[in-house]
C-alpha positions in Angstrom: -11.5 -18.0 22.1 -8.3 -18.9 20.2 -8.7 -21.1 17.2 -6.2 -22.3 14.7 -8.3 -22.4 11.6 -5.7 -23.7 9.1 -2.0 -24.2 8.5 -0.3 -23.8 5.2 3.0 -25.6 4.9 6.0 -23.3 4.3 8.4 -25.0 1.9 11.2 -22.3 1.8 14.5 -24.1 2.1 16.3 -23.8 5.4 19.5 -22.9 3.7 17.9 -20.0 1.8 19.9 -16.9 2.8 17.9 -14.2 1.1 17.5 -11.6 3.9 14.0 -10.7 2.6 12.9 -14.2 3.8 14.5 -14.0 7.2 14.4 -12.0 10.4 11.4 -9.6 10.4 10.4 -10.9 7.0 10.1 -14.6 8.0 6.9 -16.2 6.8 4.2 -17.8 8.9 1.7 -20.5 7.8 -0.9 -20.5 10.6 -4.3 -18.8 10.2 -6.0 -17.9 13.4 -9.2 -16.5 14.8 -8.9 -15.0 18.3 -11.0 -12.8 20.6 -9.7 -10.6 23.4 -10.6 -13.1 26.1 -7.8 -15.3 24.8 -5.3 -12.5 24.0 -3.1 -10.6 26.4 -4.2 -6.9 26.5 -1.8 -4.4 28.0 -3.9 -1.3 28.9 -7.5 -0.9 27.9 -9.1 -1.1 24.4 -11.1 2.1 23.9 -14.8 1.5 24.1 -15.5 4.4 21.6 -13.5 2.7 18.8 -15.6 0.9 16.3 -14.3 -0.5 13.0 -11.8 -2.9 11.5 -8.0 -2.3 11.1 -6.6 -4.3 8.1 -3.0 -4.9 7.2 -1.8 -6.6 4.0 1.7 -7.9 3.5 3.9 -10.4 1.6 4.2 -13.8 3.3 6.0 -16.2 0.9 4.9 -19.9 1.1 7.1 -21.8 -1.3 10.8 -21.8 -2.2 10.9 -19.0 -4.9 11.9 -19.4 -8.5 14.9 -17.2 -9.1 15.9 -14.3 -6.9 13.1 -13.4 -4.4 12.0 -9.8 -4.1 10.1 -8.8 -1.0 7.1 -7.7 -3.2 6.8 -11.3 -4.6 5.5 -13.0 -1.5 1.9 -14.4 -1.0 -0.5 -11.9 0.3 -1.7 -12.3 3.9 -4.3 -10.0 5.6 -4.3 -9.4 9.3 -7.6 -7.9 10.7 -8.5 -6.6 14.1 -12.2 -5.8 14.6 -13.0 -3.3 17.4 -16.3 -2.8 19.1 -17.4 -2.0 22.7 -13.9 -2.3 24.1 -13.3 -5.7 22.6 -11.3 -6.9 19.7 -11.4 -9.9 17.4 -8.3 -10.9 15.4 -8.0 -13.1 12.3 -5.4 -13.6 9.6 -5.8 -15.2 6.2 -3.9 -15.8 3.0 -5.4 -14.0 0.0 -6.4 -17.1 -2.0 -5.8 -15.8 -5.5 -5.9 -18.1 -8.5 -2.1 -18.2 -8.4 -2.0 -19.0 -4.7 -4.5 -21.9 -5.2 -2.5 -23.3 -8.2 0.7 -23.3 -6.2 -1.0 -24.9 -3.2 -2.2 -27.7 -5.5 1.3 -28.1 -7.0 3.1 -27.8 -3.6 5.7 -25.5 -5.1 6.2 -22.2 -6.8 4.9 -22.0 -10.3 5.7 -18.4 -11.2 8.9 -16.4 -10.8 9.0 -13.0 -9.1 9.3 -9.4 -10.5 13.1 -9.6 -10.9 13.3 -12.6 -13.2 10.2 -12.9 -15.3 12.1 -14.7 -18.0 12.2 -17.8 -15.8 8.5 -18.3 -16.1 6.8 -20.7 -18.5 3.1 -19.8 -17.7 0.9 -16.9 -18.4 1.0 -14.6 -15.4 -0.3 -11.3 -14.0 1.1 -7.8 -13.5 2.2 -5.3 -16.0 4.9 -7.7 -17.3 2.3 -10.5 -17.5 4.6 -13.1 -15.9 4.1 -12.8 -12.1 1.8 -14.6 -9.8 -1.0 -12.4 -8.6 0.1 -12.4 -5.0 -2.3 -9.5 -3.9 0.1 -8.7 -1.1 0.6 -4.9 -1.4 -2.6 -3.0 -0.8 -6.0 -3.5 0.8 -9.0 -1.2 1.0 -12.7 -1.7 1.7 -15.3 -0.5 -0.8 -19.0 -1.4 -1.1 -18.9 -3.9 1.7 -15.9 -5.9 0.3 -12.2 -5.7 0.5 -10.0 -5.3 -2.5 -6.5 -6.8 -2.2 -3.9 -6.1 -4.9 -0.2 -6.1 -5.7 1.6 -3.0 -7.0 2.2 -4.5 -10.4 -1.6 -4.7 -11.0 -3.9 -7.5 -10.0 -7.2 -9.1 -10.8 -10.1 -7.9 -8.7 -9.4 -9.9 -5.5 -12.4 -9.5 -3.3 -12.8 -10.6 0.3 -15.4 -10.4 3.0 -14.2 -7.8 5.6 -15.6 -9.7 8.5 -14.4 -13.2 7.7 -11.6 -12.6 5.2 -13.0 -15.3 3.0 -12.7 -14.8 -0.8 -15.8 -13.7 -2.7 -16.5 -13.6 -6.4 -15.0 -10.7 -8.3 -17.3 -8.0 -9.8 -18.5 -8.7 -13.3 -16.3 -5.9 -14.8 -13.1 -7.7 -13.7 -12.6 -9.0 -17.2 -13.0 -5.5 -18.6 -9.8 -4.3 -16.8 -7.9 -7.6 -16.8 -6.7 -7.1 -20.3 -5.0 -3.8 -19.3 -3.3 -5.3 -16.2 -6.2 -5.3 -13.7 -6.3 -2.9 -10.7 -3.2 -1.4 -9.2 -2.5 -0.6 -5.6 -3.4 2.7 -4.0 -7.0 3.1 -5.2 -8.7 5.8 -3.3 -12.3 6.0 -1.8 -14.2 9.2 -1.3 -16.3 8.6 1.8 -18.7 11.4 0.9 -19.7 9.9 -2.5 -18.8 6.3 -2.0 -16.8 6.4 -5.3 -13.5 4.6 -5.7 -10.8 5.9 -8.1 -8.2 3.6 -9.6 -5.6 3.1 -12.3 -3.7 0.4 -14.0 -0.7 0.2 -16.4 0.8 -2.3 -18.8 3.5 -2.7 -21.5 1.0 -2.0 -24.4 -0.1 1.4 -25.6 -1.7 3.6 -24.3 0.2 2.2 -21.2 -2.4 3.4 -18.6 -6.1 3.3 -17.9 -8.1 5.3 -15.3 -11.4 4.3 -13.8 -14.1 5.1 -11.2 -16.4 2.7 -9.4 -19.7 3.9 -8.0 -20.8 3.3 -4.3 -22.2 -0.2 -5.3 -18.9 -1.2 -7.1 -20.3 -0.8 -10.6 -17.7 0.3 -13.2 -19.0 3.9 -13.7 -16.1 5.3 -15.7 -13.1 3.7 -17.5 -10.8 5.4 -20.0 -7.4 5.0 -21.7 -4.7 7.5 -20.7 -1.9 8.0 -23.3 1.6 8.0 -22.0 4.9 8.4 -23.9 6.0 4.9 -23.1 6.0 2.1 -20.5 5.8 3.4 -16.9 5.7 1.9 -13.4 3.6 4.5 -11.4 2.8 3.5 -7.8 0.1 6.0 -6.5 -2.8 8.2 -7.6 -4.1 11.4 -6.0 -7.7 12.4 -5.7 -9.6 15.6 -4.7 -13.3 16.3 -4.7 -13.4 17.0 -8.4 -10.1 15.7 -9.8 -7.6 12.8 -9.9 -3.9 13.2 -10.3 -2.0 10.6 -12.5 1.7 10.1 -12.4 4.2 9.9 -15.3 7.6 9.8 -13.6 11.1 9.5 -15.1 12.0 6.3 -13.2 11.4 4.1 -16.2 12.8 1.3 -18.3 15.7 2.5 -20.4 14.1 2.8 -23.9 17.3 1.8 -25.8 17.8 -1.4 -23.7 14.1 -2.2 -23.8 14.2 -2.2 -27.6 16.8 -5.0 -27.1 14.5 -6.9 -24.7 16.3 -5.7 -21.5 14.3 -4.2 -18.7 16.6 -1.9 -16.7 14.8 0.6 -14.6 16.7 3.9 -14.9 16.2 7.3 -13.3 16.5 10.0 -16.0 17.3 12.9 -13.8 17.0 15.4 -16.6 13.5 14.3 -17.6 10.8 16.3 -15.8 8.2 14.5 -13.7 4.7 14.9 -15.2 1.4 15.0 -13.3 -1.9 14.7 -15.1 -4.9 16.4 -13.5 -8.0 14.8 -14.8 -11.6 15.6 -13.9 -13.0 12.7 -11.8 -15.1 11.5 -14.8 -12.9 13.0 -17.5 -11.1 11.5 -20.5 -7.6 11.6 -21.9 -8.5 14.8 -23.8 -9.4 16.5 -20.5 -6.0 15.8 -18.8 -3.9 18.8 -17.9 -0.3 17.8 -17.7 2.1 19.7 -15.3 5.8 19.4 -15.2 7.9 19.2 -12.0 11.2 18.3 -10.6 12.5 14.9 -11.8 11.5 12.5 -9.0 9.8 9.3 -8.0 6.9 9.0 -5.6 5.8 5.9 -3.8 3.1 7.2 -1.6 1.0 10.4 -1.3 -0.3 11.8 1.9 -3.4 13.6 0.5 -4.6 16.0 -2.2 -7.1 18.8 -2.2 -8.3 21.9 -4.1 -7.5 25.5 -3.2 -9.0 28.2 -5.4 -7.7 27.6 -9.0 -5.1 25.1 -7.8 -4.9 21.4 -7.0 -2.5 20.7 -4.2 -0.7 17.3 -3.9 1.3 16.3 -0.8 3.4 13.2 -0.2 6.9 11.7 0.0 9.4 12.4 -2.8 12.8 11.1 -3.7 15.2 12.5 -6.3 17.4 9.4 -5.9 15.3 6.3 -6.5 16.8 2.9 -6.8 15.6 -0.5 -8.1 17.3 -3.6 -9.3 17.2 -4.4 -13.0 14.5 -6.8 -14.3 16.1 -9.8 -16.0 18.9 -12.2 -15.3 20.3 -11.4 -11.9 23.9 -11.6 -10.7 25.4 -11.9 -7.2 24.8 -8.2 -6.6 21.0 -8.6 -6.7 20.5 -8.7 -2.9 22.8 -5.6 -2.4 20.7 -3.8 -5.0 17.5 -4.6 -3.2 19.1 -3.4 0.1 19.9 -0.1 -1.7 16.3 0.1 -3.0 15.0 0.0 0.6 17.7 2.2 2.1 15.7 5.2 3.1 18.8 7.0 4.2 20.1 6.9 0.7 16.9 7.5 -1.2 15.9 10.4 1.2 12.1 10.2 0.9 10.8 13.4 2.4 7.4 15.3 2.7 6.8 17.5 -0.3 4.1 19.7 -1.7 3.2 20.3 -5.4 0.7 23.0 -6.3 -0.8 22.9 -9.8 -2.4 26.0 -11.1 -5.2 25.0 -13.4 -5.4 28.5 -14.9 -1.8 29.3 -15.6 -0.5 25.7 -16.0 2.3 26.5 -13.6 3.7 24.2 -10.9 5.0 25.3 -7.5 7.0 23.0 -5.3 8.3 23.0 -1.8 9.7 20.6 0.8 7.7 20.4 4.0 10.3 18.7 6.1 14.0 17.6 6.1 13.5 14.4 8.0 13.2 11.1 6.1 9.7 9.7 6.4 7.4 7.5 4.2 4.1 5.6 4.3 2.0 8.7 5.0 -1.6 8.3 5.9 -4.5 10.6 6.8 -7.9 10.3 8.3 -10.3 8.7 5.8 -12.9 11.4 6.2 -10.4 14.0 4.8 -9.2 12.1 1.7 -9.5 14.6 -1.2 -10.1 17.5 1.2 -8.1 20.2 2.9 -6.6 18.5 6.0 -4.2 19.2 8.8 -2.5 15.9 10.0 -0.3 13.4 8.2 1.0 10.3 10.0 4.3 9.1 8.6 6.7 6.2 9.3 10.2 6.9 10.7 13.0 4.5 9.5 15.9 2.6 11.0 19.0 1.0 9.5 17.5 -2.3 8.3 15.3 -2.5 5.2 11.6 -2.0 5.9 12.5 -1.3 9.6 10.0 1.3 10.7 11.3 2.5 14.1 8.5 4.9 14.9 5.8 7.4 13.8 5.8 11.1 13.1 2.6 13.2 13.2 2.7 16.3 11.0 0.6 19.3 11.9 0.6 21.0 8.5 -1.3 24.0 9.8 1.2 25.0 12.5 4.3 23.3 10.9 4.9 21.4 14.1 5.0 17.7 14.8 4.8 14.9 17.4 6.7 11.6 17.4 6.6 8.2 19.0 9.3 5.6 18.7 8.5 1.9 19.2 11.6 1.0 21.2 14.7 -1.2 20.8 14.2 -4.2 18.6 10.7 -3.1 17.6 9.5 -2.3 14.2 6.0 -1.0 13.1 4.2 -0.5 9.9 1.8 1.8 8.1 -0.8 3.3 10.5 -4.5 4.1 10.3 -6.7 6.6 12.1 -9.9 5.4 13.7 -12.1 8.2 14.9 -14.0 8.1 18.2 -17.8 7.8 17.9 -19.2 11.3 17.6 -15.7 12.8 16.7 -15.8 16.4 15.4 -12.1 17.0 15.0 -9.6 15.5 12.5 -7.5 13.8 15.2 -10.3 13.0 17.7 -9.6 9.3 17.7 -6.8 6.7 17.7 -3.8 5.7 15.7 -3.6 2.0 15.1 -0.7 -0.2 13.7 1.0 -3.6 14.1 4.4 -3.6 15.8 6.7 -6.6 15.8 9.1 -7.1 18.7 12.1 -9.1 17.6 13.5 -9.4 21.1 10.3 -10.8 22.6 9.6 -12.6 19.3 6.0 -11.4 19.1 3.7 -9.0 17.4 1.2 -6.5 18.9 -1.6 -4.3 17.7 -0.7 -0.9 19.2 -3.3 1.8 19.8 -2.2 5.4 20.4 -4.3 8.5 21.2 -4.2 10.4 17.9 -4.2 13.8 19.7 -1.0 13.0 21.5 1.0 10.0 20.1 4.0 11.0 22.1 2.3 9.6 25.3 2.6 6.0 24.0 0.0 3.3 23.7 -3.3 3.4 25.4 -3.5 -0.4 24.6 -1.4 -3.2 23.2 -3.0 -6.4 22.1 -0.5 -9.3 21.8 -1.3 -11.3 18.7 -1.2 -15.2 18.6 2.1 -15.3 16.6 4.9 -13.0 15.5 4.0 -11.9 12.0 6.2 -10.7 9.1 6.6 -7.1 8.3 3.7 -5.7 6.3 2.9 -3.2 3.6 -0.3 -1.3 3.5 -3.3 -0.9 5.8 -6.8 0.4 5.8 -9.4 1.4 8.4 -13.0 0.5 7.9 -15.4 2.7 9.9 -18.1 0.7 11.7 -20.8 2.2 9.6 -19.0 1.3 6.3 -18.3 -2.4 7.0 -21.3 -3.6 5.1 -21.4 -0.9 2.4 -20.9 2.8 1.6 -22.9 5.4 3.4 -24.6 6.9 0.4 
């Protein structure tokens, strides 16, 4: 069965030359539901794979107001549900309040993150001027999806089977005044708890919270920071969370004049706050480290008296200024996504809770980003991290690198000429007992064939190439973050 459920009219002008609206970023408007009997499958879908692979991404509908940044686009989720050797695909826009308002108007009503001064409506995000596009992250918790943008969103909830919007939880208004919920919330599969943070331009500048396994707001506290920050990720272990205060911030002197210029202060140490999972601001232990910026963590865990955090670090971050843009704005965005220049690499921080000391070390010299791990090992000692390899174009993920952090070895798989992938997820086989006893899943776009595929690799040996490729109904734009929902977690947490 292949059914075109709906089509949203794309109104981006044909003469718009912004590269983040063209090529592998080009938007689509059709929403499909399709089963494998209507889709071409190359290879064989594993019969011992049960769960749903979700991928969120920005898919701009209307001609933008001001200079478009790739993080401005409307959120669209692509889902592939696997069971008994079959798959069902669907894609849907995240119908946020802002999306629905713009659909009614037939045009953009909010500017993007680069030119908030062009807005004349109340907005969302830490600046309070953007549309809540909910296009960055997606995760399943308590039987519902949460979709958000990196600048903080309302609690956008969707049904994981249908991708239809559902009502937000009652505590949505509690966090909305502080920015909402930011991307990179983490779920502990053992307890069913979800840890999250948000940030805003008002003191104390950050809040930290915990949901219980039924999505009740169990814990929510202010975290005092020295000033306005734009953190992107949070770490969790079995007993702690790790909050980020990084020196890639608005220049305070310019901010006092109303100018938002994101500047990397390379003499200001990075700070990491280790907080007990249900602790308060007074319980945070702050650790100083090399000045840096972090987009995405691989995993965190406890080791004796220490908390270990691993992920991808840059000591040369880049980002365009926020405010009136000039003719260099596109070049600045290109630099922001030039991984060869920013040199994101795998790194380890060890925070000693007794001595207050920080130990750091690089784990690899190769540029990688978008690290993911098996859900069952989030917050625990683990062995494998699956990271994206990059090409010359912005957001062009040419392949995948699997790190074995126990033996310091790796495997790799490259998608091929004209092919770009995205963040991956690990789906375990039924009855799996080993960390990599399952499959690596992602969406790959082939710009030569003008199509997109769901690609499934054997997690134990990704170098052998796909065990299955499922050709999707239409080529889809490059995406952001993904999640994997185990078959026994689709309708709720296990606890």
